[in-house]
All heavy atoms as an XYZ file, in Angstrom:
974
protein
N      40.508    217.881    164.895
C      40.332    219.376    164.784
C      39.235    220.014    165.757
O      39.439    220.962    166.410
C      39.988    219.748    163.341
C      39.962    221.151    162.951
S      41.635    221.776    163.215
C      41.427    223.252    162.274
N      38.118    219.301    165.758
C      37.182    219.651    166.714
C      37.538    219.674    168.176
O      37.142    220.420    169.056
C      35.771    218.808    166.655
C      35.012    219.026    165.511
C      33.764    218.341    165.578
N      33.009    218.218    164.397
C      31.956    217.695    164.208
N      31.306    217.091    165.288
N      31.274    217.530    163.048
N      38.332    218.598    168.434
C      38.927    218.404    169.790
C      39.711    219.683    170.216
O      39.495    220.218    171.316
C      39.794    217.222    169.835
C      40.332    216.872    171.171
C      41.476    217.349    171.686
C      39.765    216.045    172.168
N      41.756    216.742    172.957
C      40.596    215.929    173.141
C      38.623    215.252    172.194
C      40.346    215.238    174.305
C      38.292    214.560    173.384
C      39.250    214.469    174.302
N      40.564    220.202    169.383
C      41.390    221.392    169.718
C      40.489    222.597    169.758
O      40.735    223.487    170.642
C      42.485    221.471    168.580
C      43.638    220.504    168.760
O      43.830    219.989    169.881
N      44.226    220.249    167.655
N      39.481    222.595    168.858
C      38.569    223.817    169.027
C      37.822    223.812    170.168
O      37.658    224.962    170.917
C      37.622    223.807    167.780
O      38.356    223.706    166.602
C      36.772    225.051    167.702
N      37.383    222.673    170.657
C      36.547    222.743    171.912
C      37.485    223.016    173.024
O      36.960    223.714    174.031
C      35.903    221.215    172.014
C      35.069    221.118    173.339
C      33.857    221.653    173.368
C      35.603    220.455    174.402
C      33.132    221.529    174.578
C      34.905    220.327    175.561
C      33.678    220.805    175.570
N      38.556    222.396    173.282
C      39.400    222.633    174.423
C      40.285    223.907    174.462
O      40.631    224.381    175.485
C      40.255    221.379    174.766
C      39.434    220.293    175.302
C      39.138    219.117    174.551
C      39.028    220.320    176.633
C      38.418    218.071    175.117
C      38.320    219.325    177.139
C      37.921    218.161    176.344
N      40.651    224.339    173.287
C      41.742    225.293    173.315
C      41.210    226.658    172.666
O      42.030    227.527    172.364
C      42.904    224.863    172.587
C      43.521    223.695    173.256
C      43.460    222.439    172.643
C      44.046    223.751    174.578
C      44.021    221.321    173.257
C      44.546    222.726    175.203
C      44.525    221.454    174.535
N      39.970    226.956    172.331
C      39.536    228.188    171.869
C      39.435    229.202    172.887
O      39.358    228.847    174.135
C      38.179    228.111    171.191
C      37.045    227.896    172.085
C      35.766    227.836    171.334
N      34.637    227.490    172.318
C      33.788    226.516    172.099
N      33.748    225.960    170.878
N      32.875    226.234    172.958
N      39.563    230.407    172.584
C      39.649    231.493    173.539
C      38.308    231.624    174.210
O      37.274    231.633    173.510
C      40.091    232.848    172.936
C      41.548    232.757    172.326
C      42.033    234.109    171.969
C      43.393    233.880    171.501
N      44.247    235.110    171.650
N      38.344    231.885    175.522
C      37.019    232.032    176.313
C      37.165    233.320    177.124
O      38.258    233.702    177.483
C      36.897    230.820    177.254
C      36.676    229.626    176.585
C      35.289    229.454    175.866
O      34.411    230.080    176.314
N      35.313    228.767    174.742
N      36.023    233.931    177.453
C      36.076    235.109    178.280
C      36.479    234.747    179.750
O      36.144    233.661    180.121
C      34.683    235.640    178.264
C      33.775    234.611    177.684
C      34.734    233.626    176.810
N      37.039    235.609    180.464
C      37.585    235.196    181.783
C      36.786    235.818    182.791
O      37.103    235.716    184.004
C      39.081    235.531    181.870
C      39.951    234.762    181.065
C      39.294    237.073    181.685
N      35.805    236.667    182.517
C      35.017    237.359    183.530
C      34.325    236.464    184.529
O      34.178    236.700    185.705
C      33.995    238.299    182.858
C      34.560    239.509    182.166
C      35.012    239.309    180.725
O      34.828    238.100    180.194
N      35.566    240.194    180.086
N      33.780    235.302    184.008
C      33.170    234.408    184.833
C      33.935    233.800    185.923
O      33.604    233.746    187.120
N      35.141    233.289    185.570
C      36.088    232.695    186.550
C      36.645    233.747    187.445
O      36.843    233.478    188.580
C      37.089    231.838    185.821
C      37.776    230.869    186.810
C      38.097    232.631    185.223
C      36.866    229.746    187.201
N      36.830    235.032    186.934
C      37.286    236.085    187.843
C      36.231    236.447    188.934
O      36.532    236.681    190.015
C      37.695    237.212    186.991
N      34.926    236.406    188.493
C      33.951    236.755    189.375
C      33.796    235.573    190.435
O      33.594    235.888    191.628
C      32.558    236.924    188.630
C      31.288    237.179    189.538
C      31.547    238.546    190.237
C      30.120    237.172    188.666
N      33.935    234.412    190.053
C      33.899    233.256    190.946
C      34.979    233.360    191.968
O      34.906    233.125    193.160
C      33.929    231.965    190.266
C      34.104    230.735    191.147
C      32.813    230.373    191.660
C      35.301    230.101    191.384
C      32.870    229.258    192.696
C      35.292    229.048    192.291
C      34.190    228.555    192.889
N      36.232    233.747    191.423
C      37.451    233.768    192.327
C      37.137    234.979    193.313
O      37.511    234.673    194.621
C      38.688    234.105    191.553
C      39.912    234.445    192.384
C      41.072    235.029    191.674
N      40.784    236.147    190.814
C      40.823    237.360    191.292
N      40.943    237.635    192.500
N      40.581    238.414    190.429
N      36.660    236.057    193.019
C      36.341    237.119    194.036
C      35.287    236.722    194.886
O      35.421    236.878    196.151
C      35.897    238.427    193.146
C      37.200    238.934    192.350
C      35.430    239.457    193.987
C      36.808    239.959    191.271
N      34.289    236.183    194.493
C      33.073    235.759    195.487
C      33.613    234.691    196.366
O      33.277    234.758    197.603
C      31.960    235.298    194.624
C      31.170    236.394    193.845
C      30.062    235.895    193.057
C      30.595    237.546    194.744
N      34.315    233.794    195.952
C      34.888    232.726    196.811
C      35.802    233.190    197.797
O      35.782    232.874    198.978
C      35.553    231.532    195.960
C      35.904    230.330    196.800
C      34.927    229.624    197.434
C      37.253    230.060    197.010
C      35.386    228.486    198.313
C      37.683    229.038    197.800
C      36.724    228.233    198.468
N      36.733    234.070    197.362
C      37.667    234.701    198.320
C      37.045    235.578    199.352
O      37.394    235.583    200.498
C      38.767    235.426    197.546
O      38.265    236.454    196.832
N      35.886    236.161    199.015
C      35.061    236.970    199.935
C      34.629    236.044    201.063
O      34.604    236.351    202.180
C      33.903    237.725    199.300
C      34.512    238.966    198.528
C      32.967    238.286    200.276
C      33.568    239.713    197.718
N      34.095    234.822    200.601
C      33.610    233.790    201.560
C      34.688    233.322    202.452
O      34.484    233.298    203.727
C      33.042    232.659    200.791
C      32.749    231.477    201.729
C      31.719    233.122    200.125
N      35.926    233.094    201.906
C      37.087    232.642    202.705
C      37.441    233.879    203.808
O      37.711    233.484    204.915
C      38.302    232.414    201.789
C      38.240    231.169    200.940
C      39.523    231.131    200.145
C      38.230    230.024    201.898
N      37.505    235.052    203.318
C      37.903    236.169    204.261
C      36.841    236.262    205.307
O      37.110    236.341    206.578
C      38.050    237.323    203.525
C      38.146    238.591    204.437
C      39.282    237.337    202.507
N      35.508    236.273    204.957
C      34.424    236.379    205.955
C      34.495    235.296    206.960
O      34.272    235.476    208.152
C      33.155    236.537    205.315
C      32.827    237.755    204.511
S      33.174    239.214    205.462
C      31.786    239.209    206.466
N      34.785    234.131    206.466
C      34.827    232.954    207.373
C      35.962    232.953    208.353
O      35.849    232.754    209.513
C      34.863    231.626    206.639
C      34.978    230.374    207.464
O      34.192    230.158    208.371
N      35.934    229.515    207.195
N      37.120    233.468    207.804
C      38.262    233.632    208.644
C      37.935    234.748    209.679
O      38.336    234.572    210.901
C      39.533    233.954    207.764
N      37.364    235.756    209.313
C      37.002    236.939    210.330
C      36.076    236.435    211.304
O      36.097    236.899    212.438
C      36.577    238.126    209.602
C      37.706    238.837    208.767
C      37.045    239.988    208.001
C      38.851    239.249    209.578
N      35.114    235.523    211.012
C      34.144    235.057    211.965
C      34.701    234.152    212.994
O      34.239    234.106    214.125
C      32.936    234.437    211.206
C      32.075    235.382    210.436
S      30.555    234.714    209.794
C      30.775    233.037    209.739
N      35.794    233.391    212.607
C      36.400    232.461    213.603
C      37.466    233.168    214.520
O      37.864    232.606    215.499
C      36.925    231.238    213.009
C      38.092    231.553    212.061
C      35.823    230.460    212.356
C      38.772    230.321    211.600
N      37.897    234.324    214.166
C      38.896    235.097    214.775
C      38.597    235.327    216.327
O      39.498    235.028    217.087
C      39.214    236.494    214.179
C      40.343    237.321    214.802
C      41.656    236.576    214.786
C      40.476    238.620    214.184
N      37.446    235.744    216.724
C      37.176    235.896    218.238
C      37.451    234.624    218.952
O      37.720    234.622    220.214
C      35.810    236.536    218.221
C      35.433    237.076    216.930
C      36.206    236.222    215.937
N      37.077    233.492    218.418
C      37.161    232.169    219.124
C      38.313    231.337    218.685
O      38.269    230.119    218.713
C      35.806    231.438    218.972
C      34.780    232.280    219.536
O      34.930    232.789    220.627
N      33.585    232.325    218.926
N      39.268    231.890    217.965
C      40.422    231.185    217.411
C      41.075    230.081    218.239
O      41.058    228.945    217.930
C      41.447    232.118    216.829
C      42.639    231.464    216.137
C      42.149    230.718    214.835
C      43.558    232.451    215.719
N      41.547    230.525    219.500
C      42.109    229.615    220.329
C      41.170    228.699    221.102
O      41.523    227.498    221.494
C      42.942    230.280    221.359
C      44.005    231.195    220.727
C      44.075    232.553    220.767
C      44.998    230.532    219.921
C      45.036    233.227    220.237
C      46.030    231.333    219.413
C      46.003    232.621    219.494
O      47.074    233.360    218.850
N      39.859    228.981    221.267
C      38.895    228.199    221.749
C      38.594    226.978    220.790
O      38.331    225.866    221.164
C      37.556    228.839    222.066
C      37.812    229.874    223.192
O      38.627    229.672    224.063
O      36.995    230.761    223.204
N      38.499    227.308    219.509
C      38.305    226.343    218.545
C      39.603    225.443    218.129
O      39.422    224.165    218.140
C      37.924    226.948    217.196
C      36.393    227.561    217.222
C      36.046    228.453    216.218
C      35.587    227.210    218.262
C      34.845    229.069    216.273
C      34.355    227.806    218.209
C      33.955    228.756    217.279
O      32.750    229.282    217.329
N      40.742    226.106    217.993
C      41.785    225.380    217.407
C      43.158    225.428    218.353
O      44.042    224.649    218.033
C      42.253    225.990    216.086
C      41.125    226.144    215.067
C      40.615    227.330    214.794
C      40.594    225.026    214.591
C      39.611    227.448    213.931
C      39.544    225.052    213.692
C      39.117    226.314    213.403
N      43.085    226.025    219.494
C      44.237    226.164    220.399
C      44.568    224.908    221.149
O      43.677    223.906    221.150
N      45.599    224.826    221.760
C      45.911    223.656    222.597
C      45.072    223.337    223.715
O      44.973    222.186    224.059
C      47.449    223.972    223.128
C      47.528    225.389    223.031
C      46.570    225.844    221.932
N      44.463    224.313    224.347
C      43.573    224.036    225.367
C      42.028    224.355    224.947
O      41.222    224.781    225.772
C      43.768    225.081    226.579
C      45.211    224.872    227.090
C      45.326    223.691    227.962
C      46.776    223.757    228.560
N      47.027    222.459    229.221
N      41.841    224.231    223.669
C      40.442    224.460    223.064
C      39.444    223.320    223.348
O      39.670    222.451    224.182
N      38.504    223.301    222.529
C      37.482    222.260    222.576
C      38.080    220.794    222.451
O      37.548    219.913    223.125
C      36.413    222.435    221.371
C      35.667    223.716    221.546
S      34.532    223.887    220.115
C      33.306    224.686    220.807
N      38.908    220.626    221.465
C      39.593    219.498    221.239
C      40.996    219.638    221.788
O      41.761    220.367    221.161
C      39.596    219.038    219.811
C      40.316    217.746    219.556
C      38.061    218.846    219.306
N      41.382    218.895    222.728
C      42.798    218.991    223.292
C      43.833    218.701    222.345
O      43.608    217.831    221.338
C      42.954    218.091    224.595
C      42.163    218.575    225.749
C      42.828    219.713    226.486
O      43.971    219.814    226.464
O      42.050    220.455    227.064
N      44.979    219.258    222.391
C      46.031    219.054    221.395
C      46.534    217.546    221.421
O      47.000    216.986    220.435
C      47.214    219.928    221.591
N      46.300    216.929    222.560
C      46.722    215.483    222.726
C      45.681    214.506    222.315
O      45.993    213.340    222.182
C      47.078    215.224    224.245
O      45.991    215.405    224.978
N      44.473    215.009    221.889
C      43.420    214.109    221.392
C      43.716    213.599    220.076
O      44.356    214.277    219.231
C      42.032    214.790    221.391
O      41.698    215.296    222.677
N      43.296    212.370    219.795
C      43.558    211.900    218.433
C      42.824    212.734    217.382
O      41.723    213.205    217.559
C      42.908    210.435    218.544
C      42.189    210.297    219.715
C      42.498    211.505    220.602
N      43.579    212.992    216.329
C      43.025    213.828    215.185
C      42.596    212.945    214.065
O      43.032    211.764    213.981
C      44.007    214.821    214.816
C      44.656    215.697    215.838
C      43.578    216.573    216.354
N      44.111    217.301    217.548
C      43.854    218.608    217.786
N      43.171    219.352    216.998
N      44.347    219.048    218.889
N      41.775    213.458    213.197
C      41.481    212.822    212.046
C      42.692    212.651    211.056
O      43.397    213.587    210.926
C      40.369    213.625    211.173
O      40.170    213.001    210.007
N      42.930    211.418    210.554
C      44.142    211.191    209.841
C      43.731    211.040    208.335
O      44.400    210.550    207.536
C      44.800    209.847    210.173
C      45.309    209.991    211.729
C      45.873    208.514    211.993
C      46.397    210.966    211.755
N      42.481    211.584    208.015
C      41.945    211.343    206.599
C      42.508    212.375    205.625
O      42.217    212.250    204.437
C      40.526    211.406    206.621
O      40.019    212.650    207.074
N      43.255    213.425    206.165
C      43.678    214.505    205.228
C      44.937    215.026    205.633
O      45.456    214.817    206.845
C      42.551    215.577    205.273
O      42.853    216.527    204.305
N      45.493    215.821    204.861
C      46.844    216.556    205.207
C      46.585    217.701    206.151
O      45.460    218.407    206.053
C      47.347    217.110    203.793
C      48.595    218.044    204.049
C      49.800    217.313    204.309
C      48.429    219.334    203.973
C      50.970    218.139    204.489
C      49.528    220.153    204.226
C      50.832    219.522    204.396
N      47.457    217.895    206.985
C      47.386    219.062    207.916
C      48.861    219.594    208.254
O      49.714    218.779    208.365
C      46.721    218.686    209.191
O      46.716    219.791    210.024
N      48.948    220.864    208.179
C      50.203    221.393    208.694
C      50.522    221.053    210.101
O      51.697    221.023    210.513
C      50.248    223.016    208.470
C      50.180    223.432    207.084
C      50.081    224.961    207.026
C      51.443    223.009    206.291
N      49.546    220.791    210.893
C      49.701    220.477    212.337
C      50.316    219.098    212.448
O      50.677    218.755    213.603
C      48.519    220.720    213.115
C      47.890    222.162    213.184
C      46.810    222.493    212.677
C      48.680    223.168    213.722
C      46.365    223.762    212.667
C      48.336    224.404    213.813
C      47.085    224.777    213.184
N      50.349    218.427    211.472
C      51.103    217.088    211.690
C      52.574    217.243    211.742
O      53.322    216.495    212.169
C      50.852    216.115    210.404
C      49.499    215.650    210.335
C      48.807    215.359    209.015
C      48.686    215.470    211.430
C      47.545    214.899    208.954
C      47.398    215.092    211.353
C      46.837    214.789    210.085
O      45.546    214.335    210.062
N      53.043    218.464    211.131
C      54.482    218.770    211.160
C      54.820    219.704    212.375
O      55.964    219.778    212.697
C      54.919    219.472    209.912
C      54.557    218.628    208.645
C      53.517    218.871    207.872
C      55.313    217.536    208.422
C      53.190    218.246    206.745
C      54.971    216.753    207.263
C      53.990    217.092    206.488
N      53.879    220.493    212.786
C      54.108    221.450    213.969
C      53.172    221.029    215.042
O      52.061    220.714    214.769
C      53.811    222.857    213.414
C      54.639    223.321    212.301
C      53.917    223.441    211.086
C      55.920    223.474    212.317
C      54.639    223.878    210.015
C      56.748    223.859    211.156
C      55.966    224.077    210.027
N      53.571    221.072    216.245
C      52.687    220.854    217.382
C      51.727    221.974    217.485
O      51.985    223.065    217.090
C      53.489    220.531    218.703
O      54.164    221.936    218.931
N      50.601    221.690    218.108
C      49.551    222.724    218.212
C      49.813    223.566    219.411
O      49.555    223.113    220.534
C      48.190    222.064    218.203
C      47.813    221.306    216.974
C      47.058    223.128    218.472
C      46.473    220.602    216.981
N      50.318    224.738    219.105
C      50.530    225.657    220.156
C      49.828    227.041    219.800
O      49.332    227.101    218.489
C      52.098    226.073    220.345
O      52.514    226.587    219.036
C      52.801    224.774    220.712
N      49.702    227.943    220.634
C      49.056    229.188    220.311
C      49.725    229.884    219.057
O      49.232    230.493    218.186
C      48.998    230.156    221.449
C      47.858    229.653    222.462
C      47.645    230.718    223.477
O      48.428    231.702    223.689
N      46.445    230.656    224.165
N      51.136    229.778    219.082
C      51.890    230.432    218.073
C      51.651    229.702    216.741
O      51.487    230.508    215.703
C      53.364    230.396    218.304
C      54.339    231.008    217.360
C      54.038    232.559    217.177
C      55.793    230.793    217.754
N      51.593    228.449    216.670
C      51.459    227.688    215.413
C      50.073    227.891    214.938
O      49.772    228.157    213.628
C      51.700    226.302    215.539
O      50.870    225.617    216.457
N      49.014    227.975    215.794
C      47.629    228.197    215.389
C      47.529    229.563    214.784
O      46.978    229.780    213.711
C      46.718    228.035    216.524
C      45.292    228.581    216.194
C      46.591    226.533    216.888
N      48.156    230.620    215.444
C      48.090    231.979    214.926
C      48.817    232.098    213.640
O      48.473    232.938    212.717
C      48.742    232.949    216.001
N      49.971    231.431    213.418
C      50.691    231.494    212.161
C      49.867    230.792    211.028
O      49.776    231.502    209.980
C      52.011    230.694    212.342
N      49.368    229.665    211.279
C      48.452    229.089    210.259
C      47.267    229.870    209.881
O      46.934    230.097    208.735
C      48.069    227.588    210.662
C      46.960    227.061    209.652
C      49.298    226.737    210.653
N      46.630    230.443    210.877
C      45.470    231.289    210.788
C      45.921    232.607    210.022
O      45.180    232.994    209.004
C      44.820    231.763    212.066
C      43.749    232.642    211.902
C      42.431    232.298    211.422
C      43.906    234.107    212.077
C      41.367    233.226    211.297
C      42.851    234.940    211.982
C      41.663    234.544    211.546
O      40.696    235.447    211.310
N      46.921    233.205    210.439
C      47.514    234.452    209.728
C      47.709    234.200    208.247
O      47.471    235.032    207.348
N      48.484    233.151    208.040
C      48.704    232.721    206.543
C      47.463    232.393    205.771
O      47.460    232.832    204.750
C      49.652    231.471    206.665
C      50.220    231.073    205.362
C      51.160    232.167    204.802
C      51.110    229.817    205.468
N      46.467    231.877    206.491
C      45.259    231.554    205.739
C      44.522    232.948    205.401
O      44.017    233.109    204.314
C      44.279    230.674    206.563
C      42.926    230.592    206.082
N      42.718    229.835    204.882
C      41.743    231.012    206.424
C      41.403    229.801    204.623
N      40.803    230.569    205.572
N      44.505    233.910    206.431
C      43.934    235.226    206.107
C      44.499    235.966    205.022
O      44.004    236.487    204.173
C      43.700    235.884    207.387
C      42.993    237.237    207.364
C      41.494    236.985    206.827
C      42.900    237.975    208.703
N      45.890    235.913    205.191
C      46.689    236.652    204.109
C      46.454    236.052    202.801
O      46.330    236.862    201.773
C      48.145    236.647    204.648
C      49.104    237.273    203.529
C      48.874    238.832    203.541
C      50.572    236.888    204.017
N      46.533    234.798    202.716
C      46.386    234.163    201.336
C      44.915    234.356    200.711
O      44.731    234.599    199.573
C      46.577    232.641    201.353
O      45.666    232.039    202.109
N      43.951    234.454    201.648
C      42.521    234.720    201.144
C      42.442    236.184    200.709
O      41.741    236.479    199.679
C      41.553    234.387    202.259
N      43.042    237.082    201.329
C      42.975    238.471    200.978
C      43.873    238.676    199.615
O      43.386    239.324    198.666
C      43.584    239.428    202.002
C      42.588    239.385    203.236
C      43.852    240.810    201.556
C      43.209    240.137    204.446
N      44.996    237.918    199.534
C      45.687    238.089    198.341
C      44.949    237.423    197.068
O      44.976    237.990    196.003
C      47.085    237.283    198.408
C      47.984    238.004    199.283
S      49.592    237.089    199.569
C      50.192    236.772    197.982
N      44.098    236.469    197.368
C      43.295    235.804    196.323
C      42.118    236.827    196.018
O      41.778    236.843    194.877
C      42.685    234.501    196.851
C      41.882    233.658    195.931
C      42.830    233.178    194.786
C      41.261    232.458    196.682
N      41.664    237.488    196.972
C      40.645    238.521    196.673
C      41.131    239.634    195.768
O      40.410    239.937    194.788
C      40.112    239.086    197.993
C      39.074    240.200    197.891
C      37.757    239.539    197.267
C      38.867    240.814    199.290
N      42.334    240.153    195.880
C      42.768    241.186    195.169
C      43.505    240.704    193.867
O      43.823    241.580    193.027
C      43.764    242.136    195.853
C      42.992    242.888    197.045
C      44.985    241.465    196.406
N      43.641    239.398    193.744
C      44.263    238.781    192.447
C      45.866    238.897    192.469
O      46.380    238.847    191.436
N      46.386    238.801    193.623
C      47.940    238.805    193.686
C      48.369    237.543    193.902
O      48.164    236.720    194.910
C      48.295    239.710    194.823
C      49.795    240.042    194.939
C      50.253    240.834    194.010
C      50.498    239.567    195.879
C      51.617    241.139    194.056
C      51.858    239.796    195.972
C      52.352    240.614    195.044
N      49.119    236.905    192.907
C      49.683    235.501    192.909
C      48.595    234.673    193.230
O      48.571    233.839    194.302
C      50.782    235.457    193.965
C      52.039    236.053    193.651
C      52.500    237.231    194.308
C      52.875    235.629    192.586
C      53.706    237.824    194.072
C      54.026    236.211    192.256
C      54.392    237.300    193.002
N      47.558    234.557    192.418
C      46.352    233.854    192.633
C      46.598    232.283    192.636
O      45.992    231.580    193.534
C      45.298    234.069    191.454
O      45.912    233.878    190.168
C      44.828    235.436    191.658
N      47.393    231.686    191.834
C      47.621    230.280    191.849
C      48.313    229.901    193.269
O      47.974    228.924    193.837
C      48.492    229.831    190.749
C      47.780    229.895    189.301
C      48.633    229.423    188.278
N      47.929    229.767    187.094
C      48.412    229.382    185.866
N      49.709    228.944    185.854
N      47.847    229.706    184.799
N      49.268    230.667    193.662
C      49.919    230.365    194.876
C      48.950    230.550    196.107
O      48.945    229.887    196.999
C      51.216    231.262    195.076
O      52.067    230.939    193.889
C      51.990    230.885    196.325
N      48.280    231.809    195.988
C      47.262    232.081    197.019
C      46.213    231.041    197.215
O      45.897    230.703    198.377
C      46.604    233.467    196.683
O      47.600    234.435    196.740
N      45.671    230.518    196.173
C      44.665    229.537    196.351
C      45.169    228.200    196.924
O      44.564    227.497    197.772
C      43.896    229.334    195.064
C      44.646    228.526    194.050
C      42.481    228.700    195.217
N      46.460    227.834    196.508
C      47.023    226.706    197.045
C      47.242    226.829    198.520
O      46.927    225.962    199.383
C      48.376    226.386    196.380
C      49.006    225.161    196.943
C      48.566    223.886    196.707
C      50.153    225.346    197.742
C      49.219    222.842    197.295
C      50.858    224.184    198.371
C      50.438    222.922    198.101
N      47.826    227.957    198.974
C      48.117    228.173    200.493
C      46.724    228.384    201.188
O      46.658    227.766    202.325
C      49.015    229.485    200.653
C      49.083    229.909    202.015
C      50.395    229.325    200.047
N      45.806    228.973    200.508
C      44.464    229.014    201.302
C      43.846    227.627    201.475
O      43.288    227.311    202.483
C      43.586    229.876    200.516
N      44.054    226.764    200.447
C      43.530    225.518    200.499
C      44.233    224.631    201.681
O      43.501    224.013    202.549
C      43.654    224.729    199.217
C      43.226    223.297    199.290
C      41.869    223.000    199.413
C      44.127    222.308    199.217
C      41.512    221.578    199.409
C      43.798    221.020    199.224
C      42.461    220.568    199.373
N      45.495    224.680    201.602
C      46.309    223.869    202.636
C      46.021    224.395    204.125
O      45.856    223.704    205.022
C      47.745    223.965    202.352
C      48.629    223.443    203.424
C      48.072    223.122    201.097
N      46.000    225.700    204.287
C      45.786    226.182    205.683
C      44.204    225.970    206.023
O      44.079    225.732    207.223
C      46.001    227.713    205.658
O      45.434    228.456    204.648
C      47.521    227.933    205.521
N      43.385    226.020    205.166
C      41.925    225.721    205.442
C      41.751    224.334    205.861
O      41.199    223.942    206.851
C      41.066    226.122    204.331
C      39.504    225.893    204.558
C      38.960    226.909    205.545
C      38.810    226.022    203.123
N      42.374    223.411    205.097
C      42.352    221.964    205.541
C      43.011    221.738    206.902
O      42.597    220.996    207.659
C      43.120    221.081    204.380
C      42.352    221.198    203.116
C      43.347    219.716    204.924
C      41.042    220.524    203.191
N      44.013    222.434    207.051
C      44.862    222.310    208.417
C      44.018    222.766    209.507
O      43.960    222.082    210.539
C      46.079    223.119    208.374
O      46.989    222.613    207.405
N      43.313    223.899    209.381
C      42.416    224.315    210.476
C      41.166    223.370    210.705
O      40.869    223.121    211.693
C      41.914    225.755    210.104
C      43.010    226.856    210.304
C      42.412    228.252    209.846
C      43.580    226.933    211.668
N      40.697    222.925    209.592
C      39.542    221.975    209.715
C      39.986    220.781    210.340
O      39.192    220.094    211.037
C      38.916    221.730    208.374
C      38.146    222.912    207.843
N      37.440    222.880    206.687
C      37.883    224.073    208.354
C      36.784    224.025    206.416
N      37.144    224.767    207.405
N      41.101    220.210    210.109
C      41.679    218.976    210.768
C      41.989    219.163    212.230
O      41.895    218.206    212.977
C      42.788    218.429    210.017
C      42.469    217.879    208.590
C      41.530    216.773    208.549
O      41.628    215.874    209.464
N      40.562    216.826    207.790
N      42.286    220.399    212.644
C      42.656    220.658    213.895
C      41.381    220.520    214.924
O      41.543    220.159    216.033
C      43.206    222.051    214.071
N      40.244    220.814    214.417
C      39.012    220.598    215.216
C      37.891    220.441    214.263
O      37.341    221.362    213.711
C      38.713    221.824    216.100
C      37.551    221.572    217.021
O      36.986    220.586    217.027
N      37.211    222.595    217.822
N      37.502    219.208    214.071
C      36.266    218.950    213.144
C      35.027    219.061    213.817
O      34.012    218.989    213.138
C      36.476    217.441    212.780
C      36.544    216.475    213.798
C      35.320    215.992    214.322
C      37.837    216.119    214.376
C      35.402    214.996    215.362
C      37.834    215.213    215.325
C      36.678    214.648    215.954
N      34.971    219.272    215.150
C      33.694    219.527    215.794
C      33.062    220.855    215.513
O      31.784    221.024    215.811
C      33.883    219.450    217.428
C      34.385    218.040    217.801
C      34.743    218.043    219.322
C      33.400    217.028    217.396
N      33.752    221.822    215.030
C      33.191    223.146    214.806
C      32.769    223.332    213.312
O      32.308    224.465    212.931
C      34.089    224.316    215.197
C      34.384    224.266    216.722
C      35.408    224.288    214.441
N      32.856    222.322    212.553
C      32.609    222.333    211.212
C      31.111    222.189    210.877
O      30.425    221.466    211.635
C      33.391    221.337    210.310
C      34.840    221.369    210.520
C      35.534    220.313    209.650
C      35.430    222.830    210.009
N      30.554    222.759    209.769
C      29.250    222.381    209.259
C      29.344    222.253    207.823
O      30.459    222.229    207.160
C      28.367    223.665    209.638
C      28.864    224.939    209.183
N      28.713    225.367    207.928
C      29.365    225.951    209.924
C      29.221    226.639    207.805
N      29.585    227.020    208.991
N      28.278    222.098    207.138
C      28.238    221.739    205.692
C      28.906    222.787    204.827
O      29.441    222.585    203.786
C      26.782    221.415    205.243
O      25.995    222.592    205.398
N      28.809    224.133    205.256
C      29.345    225.263    204.565
C      30.970    225.080    204.505
O      31.529    225.366    203.482
N      31.510    224.611    205.632
C      32.965    224.431    205.869
C      33.352    223.322    204.938
O      34.436    223.411    204.150
C      33.321    224.107    207.155
C      33.152    225.357    208.123
O      33.546    226.528    207.740
O      32.779    225.178    209.196
N      32.544    222.233    204.797
C      32.841    221.140    203.908
C      32.808    221.540    202.517
O      33.597    221.126    201.677
C      31.878    219.979    204.221
O      31.917    219.591    205.650
C      32.342    218.756    203.359
N      31.815    222.445    202.158
C      31.791    222.897    200.724
C      32.876    223.782    200.361
O      33.318    223.670    199.214
C      30.408    223.599    200.597
N      33.444    224.522    201.396
C      34.688    225.428    201.033
C      35.807    224.557    200.674
O      36.634    224.956    199.877
C      34.818    226.363    202.195
C      34.089    227.540    202.210
S      34.700    228.737    203.446
C      34.793    227.995    204.952
N      35.961    223.449    201.450
C      37.124    222.497    201.145
C      36.993    222.041    199.754
O      37.945    221.926    199.060
C      37.169    221.304    202.119
C      37.651    221.729    203.496
C      38.070    220.508    204.237
C      36.881    219.746    204.747
N      37.239    218.764    205.717
């Protein structure tokens, strides 16, 4: 009985909603900050060449698509769109999954531009 009370009692949702909004603001701001240097960071002729060995420690959409300017723009656009959808609360479960996959994909495309804040976002 205590077990069910502890895990299944009604809780206020304001705290998790505030966390979702603040975290999505961080995602949107991060995406907007890398936009001016998008192709320098993640493009085929960027800091890390597309033919260079990539980290194999995580999932990436770029394992399925070659790294071209179009694929980088598509993954980035999908990431920004999902972060904005997460911010406004539209399809939040799907948006957070897509934001996670696209963020991981961008981070795996060039690990040299990451810092501890990027690692914490993952």
